[in-house]
N, C-alpha and C positions, 0 to 999 in steps of 0.2 A: 855669599852667605853672611848673614849678620852675626856679629860676635856679641854674645849676650853675657852679662855679668850676673852672677848669683849674689844677691844682696845679703847673704848670711853674715858676711863680714863687711859689711858696708850697706673665591666664590661668594663669601660672606663679607660684606663691607663692614669693617670695624670702625664705626664712627661714634664711639662711646661718649665723647665729649658733648655731643649734641643731644644725648638721651638722658634719662633719669639715671641716678647712680646705680651701678651694677656691682653686686658683691663679687669679690675676687679680682675686680678690675679697679674699682674706686675705693677710697677710704670711707667705709660705711659705719665704722665704729670710731668713737672719740677716745676712749680709754683702753689701756692694755694692762692685763694682769701679768705679773712677772714672778717667776719662781727661780731662785738662785741655787746652783750647785746640786741638782738632782743626780744621783749616781746611776749611770746607765750600764755599767759593766765593770769588770776588773781585768787587769792584765799586767804583764811585766813592764816596769818602767826602767829607764836607762840613764836619765839625767835628773838632777834636782829641779824643783819648782814645777808648777802646773800640775798639781795633784800628786806628784811623785812622792812616795814615802822616803826617798833618799834624803839624807841629811845634807843640806847645801853647804855646810861648813867642812865636810869631809870629802876630799877628792875621791871619785869612784875608782875602784881597783879594776885593772884591765883583765878581761877574760876573752882571749882570742877565740873566734874572730869578731867578737862583739865590740870590744873596746870599752864597755861599760858594765858595771855590776847590775845584773837583772834582779829587781825586787818587785814583788807583786803589790799592787795598790789599786785604788779605785779610779774610775774615769767619770768625769762629771759634765753636765750640760745645763744650760739655762733655758727655761721654757717661757714663751710669750703667748698669751691667749687673749682674744678680744673680750673685753669686759661686758658682761650681760648677754653673751651669745647663748642661744638656745639650740643651735644646730648640734647634731650628734654624730655626723659623719663628715668631718671637715678635712680638707687636704692638709698635708703636713709639708712645711718647708724646713729643710735643715741647712743652716748657714755655716760654712766652714771657713775659719779664719786663716789669715796669712801668717808669716813669721819665719819662713826659710828653714823650718824644722829644727829650730833652736828656741829656747825660751826668750820671751820678749825682753829687750835690753841686752841680754847676753848675746843676742843675734846682731848687735850693733844697729838695731833699728828701734823706732818708736812704736811699732805695732807688732802684734803676734800673739793675741789671746782672744778668747771669746768675749772679753769685755772691751775690745777696741771700739772706739766711737762709731766707726762705720758698720761694724757687726751689730751693735745695739740698734743703730738707726734703721738698718735694713730689716732687722728682725721685727722691730716695732711697726714699720711700714706694712709688712706682710700681715701682721696680726690685725692691724686696723682695717685691712681688706677682708678679713674673715678667716684667715688661715691660722692654724697652730704653727708656731715657729720654734725651732730648737737650735741653740748655738753650742755645739760640743767642743770640749778640748780633746785633742788627740795627742798621742805620745810623741815625744821629740827625741832628737839626738842623732848626730852624725859627725864626721871628722873632716871639716873643710881645710884644716891646716896640714894634713898629712902630705909628706913629700912624694907619696906614691899615688899615681893617678888611679890605679885599680882600687886602692883603698878609698879614695874620695868618691869614686863612682859607686862602689859597693855600699858604702855607708849611707850615701844620699838616696840611692834607689831603695835600699832597705827601709829608710825612714818614710819614703813615699808609700811603700808597700804596707808598712805597719799602719800608717794613717788611713789607707783605704780600708784595712781590716777594722779600724776603730769606727769609721763612719758606717761600715756594714753592721757593726755591733749596735750602733745607735738606731739604725733602720730596724733591726730585729727587735730591739728594746721597745720601740713604739708599736710594732706589729703585735708584740706579745701583750702590750698594754693599751691596745686600741680603744677599748671601752672606757678605760680610765681617762684617757686624754681626748676622747670623743673625736677620733680621727678615722678617716677612711684608709685602711692599710694598703689599698690599691692606688692611692693618689699621693705619691711622695715625690717632692722636687728637691734636688740638691743645688745649692748655690755656693760657689767657691770663690774666694778673693785671693789674688796673688798666688802664693804657693798652695793655698786651699783650692785654687782653680786647677792646679796640677793634679790634686787629689780627686776632685770631682770628675775631671776628664778621664783619669785612669779608672775610676770607679765604673764609669759607663762603658769602657772599651777593653780593659785588661781582663779578659775572661778565660784565657788559656795560658798555661805555664810556658808554652813554646814562645809566647810573645815577650817573655823576659830573657830569652836566649839569643837575641839578635847580636850581631858582632860587637856593637858598641856597648852591650851589657855583659860581655864575657870577660873572665879573668885570663891569666896567662896560659891556662890549660884548656881553654875553649869551653869552660863551663859558665852557666849563668851566675852572675854575682848574687842572685837571690837563691838562697839555700832553703828549700822547703822543709828539710829535716829540722831546721831551726825555727823558721818563721811560719810554717804552715802553707797550705795551698792557696790558690787565688780567692777562694771563698772563706778563708780564715780558719780552716779546719786543720788541726794537727800542729806539730812543731814543738821543739823542746822549750823554747822561750815564747810560747804563745798560748793564750787561753781562749777557748771558744765559748761565747756567751749566748744564751737564748736559743738553744737548739730547737728545731721544729718549725722555725720561721725562716723565710727566704730573704735574700738581699735585694730583690727587685725594686726598682724605682721607675718613675714615669718620665722624667725629664731632668736634664742638667743645664745649669747656667754658670758661666765662667766670667770672672772679671779679672783680666790681666794675668791669666795663667797660660799654660801650654800643655801639649800632649807629648808623651815620651817618644812615640814613633807613629808615623802615618799609617803603618800596617795594622796598628791596633784597632783603628776605626773601620768597621765593617758594616755591610748592609743589615738592616733589621734591628740595629741598636737604637736607643732612645733618642728623641729629638734633642737638639743642642742649640743654645743661644749663647752668644759671646760678646763681651765688651772689651775693647782694647784701645790703648793710645798708640797711634800709628808709628811713633818712634820710641817706644818703651825701651829703656836701657836694660831692664832687669828680666824681661821675658820677651821672646820674639813675637812680632806681629805676624810674620810669614814663617820663617824658620831661622835657626841659628844654633851655634854651639854654646854651652853654658860654661862660664869661667868663674873662678874666685877672684873678685876685684883686687884684693890686697896683694895677691901673689901673681895673678895672671895665669894661674894653673888651670888646665882643662878639668872639668868635672864630668860632663856628658857630651857625647857627640850630638849631631843635629837633632833638635827637638822641633816639633811642629807648632807654630803659633796659631792664634785664634782665627785669623783670616783663612789660612789654608785648611784648618780643621773644619770650619763651617762650610767652606766651598766643597769639601769632600762629603760632608754630611748631606748637603743638598744633592750632589751628584748621585749619591747612593740611594736617594729617596727617603732618607731618615727624617727629613724636615718637610715632607710632602704636605702635611696638614697646614703648616704655616705658608708654604709656597702656594697652595691652592686657595688661601684666604686673601682678601684684599684689605690692607690696612691703610687708611687715609689720614691718620693723625700726623701732625707736623713732625714728631720725632721719627716716625717710620720713614716719612718722605725725606728727611735729612739723611737718614741712613742709606736709603736707596740712591741718593745723589752722589754718594761716595763709592758705594759698592752695589751694583745692580741686583735687584731682587732675584732675577732668574738664576743667578749663580751664587748669591750670598744671603739668601733669606735666613734671618737669625743672627746676623752680624751687625753690630753698631760700632762704628769707628769714632773715637774721640780725636780731634785735631787740636792738640795742646801746643802752646808756643814753645819754640826752642829756648833752652835755658843757657845762661852763661857757662862758658867752658866746654861747650859741646854736649852737655848732659841733656837728657830728655825726661819729661814728666812721665811717670808710670802709673801712679795710683792717686789721682786727684780727688778721689772720694774719701781719702783718709784725712783725719785731723786728730790732734792730741793736745793735752794740757802740758805746756812747757814746764811749769813748776813741778808737776808730778813726775815727769820724765827725768828731770835733773836730780830731784830728791831721791827717787828710787835708784837711779844710777849710782849715787853716792852710797846708799845703803848696801848695794851689791858690790861695792868696791871698784866700780868702773871709773875711769878718769872723766872729769867734767870740764877740763880746760886743756888748752894746747892743741896740737895737731898730731895725727897718727902718721904711720909710715907712708900712707898714700896721700898725705897732704890735706886730708879732710879734717874738720874739727872733731876732737874727741867728745865734745858736748853733743849728745845725741839729738837734742832739739835742733841745734844749728846744722848738724849734719843732715838731718831730715829735710830741712828747708832747701838744701841744694837741689833736690829733685821734687819738691812740693812747695814752691815759693807761694807766698800769700796764703799759706795754709790757714784755714779757719773753719768753724762750724758752718758758716753760711756757704762757703765754697763747696765743702764736702757734701752738704745737703742738696745743693744745686745739681751736682753730678748724680747723686742718688735719685733725685727727681727724674732725671732722664732714664736711669736704669729701670726704675719702677714703671714708668709710663711706656717704655718699650717692651719690657718683659711681661707685664701683667696681661695684656690681651693675648699674647702668645701662649702663656700658661693656660689661659681660659680656653683657647681653642684646643690645645694639645691634651690637657688633663681634665678640665672641668666638663666641657661639653664632649670632648673626645673626637671632634671632627671640625672641618672648616665650614661646615654647614649642617643643617638638620638632615640627617640621612635616615630615611625609613628603610627597614630591612625585614626580610622574611615574609614578603607579601604572599608567598604561596603556603606559609605555615600558620600565620597569625593574622586575624582580622579583628577590627573593633567597630562597633556601631552602637547607637547612632553617632554621627560626627557631622555637625556640632552636637555637643552633649548639653542636655538640660538638667535632668535629675539623676539618671542612671546611665551606665554604659556596660555593654556586654563584650567580652572577649571570646572569640571562637578560635579553635585550633584544628590543625590537620592531624588529629590523633596524637598530639603531644600534650603532656601534662603541664599546666601552668602552676608554678610553685609560688610565685609572688609577683606583685606589680608595684612599681614606683611611679609616681607622677612627679616630673622634674620641671621646674620653671626655666625660663630662658637665661636665668642667672646661674644655672647649674645646681640649684638647691632642690633637695627632695622636699616637696610640700605635702605629699600624701603617700602612705605606704600601706599596702594590703599584703599581709603575710600569711603563710600556712594555708594557701588556697587549695592546692592539690586537686585541681579540677580541669576538665577540658573545655568548660564554658562558664567561667565565673561571671556573675552579675554584680557590679560594684556601684556603690552610691557615690555621687559626686561630693556630698557633704557641703562644707562651707568654702570650697575652692572658689576664688574670685574669677570673674570673667577674664578670658585671655587665651593665649596660645601656650600649649604645654607639650612636653615629650612624655609619652607613656612608655615606660620600659618594662617589657614583659619577660620575666625570667622563667624559662621552660626547661624541660628535660632535654631539649634539643638546642639550647643556647638562649641568648638574650636578644630580643628584637625590639625595635623602636617604632612608635607611631606618633606622628604629629597630630594633635587633637586640639580642637577649639571648644572651650566652654563658654556658653552664652551667658 
């Protein structure tokens, strides 16, 4: 088993390249509109910085078993939208930052906020493809330096649990404001980097309280280290030190993507859960590729027993059938073929492995998509009272920029963007299949209930049903865009005008009292 260090203290062939640009796969927009610091909810904060109302100059008073003074304050996110877009039902991507559940720089790292270079770059890339993208902050705080292993485990798992609740809050915020942000509330994708990957993986799989009560998550009395009377249930409801925002909206999402994170336990992942895509460096020091225990690097103390890395997680998702839409599709692009050369499609569809070079001293690269401004890192460290010279107890430089270079040598914007190129080119067609189109091919359904004629269509088309009521009809192009909508029909045989729809192949989605049915239609 790999020993992992937690860095808190230290059918349809997808050949898009040969075709015209496809919205949601290619960058079809040039400019992105950015909104900073939108409040998406409020909750109890436990450490200063990152929207917390706590005074960073005053040490927090301990309130067992929390360890921090709880103070209610806002939670914020940044929004990215394609400039000039006229679509009104766009998919939403929520990008969750890394940081090891402590504020950036306090975590002895160069990253850990919604403004990280990689977060901004990925958010902009998705917006240029036609998505609405949001980058939230989530609440932080745990006790990695405790001499008690139960305390380390409890405070870390609690931090992950709170972060899941915060991302749930962000999901419900956008569902409550779908019209304002012009999103489709049924098409939401989560992307997590580093510890944000732990959060998005848990979001997709931790759906029962019993899953927190495994042996490795128990205290000395055999109880789960997650106390729902304090933190609320798995859906974020209840709890003394928890607030529930945007009631009346659910937490469901369509897909999760993970860069360099892991899963708390293999048993969390079950059949019927959302599709998963994962990117991972094959010898990542900070999160397991297959499985491993999590340790604090400065002390060598155990934090959590075996966690499941990206490769094993994707392998199980494929075996359970959760990734069937991707498995049944054929991807012929060079990025996919590179992924299959290292991990066969039949067992690992949705996994892309980065083979980064071994580093001096036996260290391994873990997040080559990250980069930072060295001047800002050093100056901010000094403002926060952190040392910027000399070496720490583990022999690593106190200067966070130099320390970061140990596991990300040759760090630069060009290098980070090159890795993000691969992330986008691998994930975009898979999101397109799973979320935009909703299948690996055009699937016609309900042949015994709904018919459409004539086909091909010239000026009008008629929909007939087997005694079910047609509520509305959407015409969707092969890019997943709704190009015509016919609402409030309430008829068993509506006759619809083609209007100005250009010649081509479309999907006609018929919303009836018996469900939604698809027809492939050609307009002459």
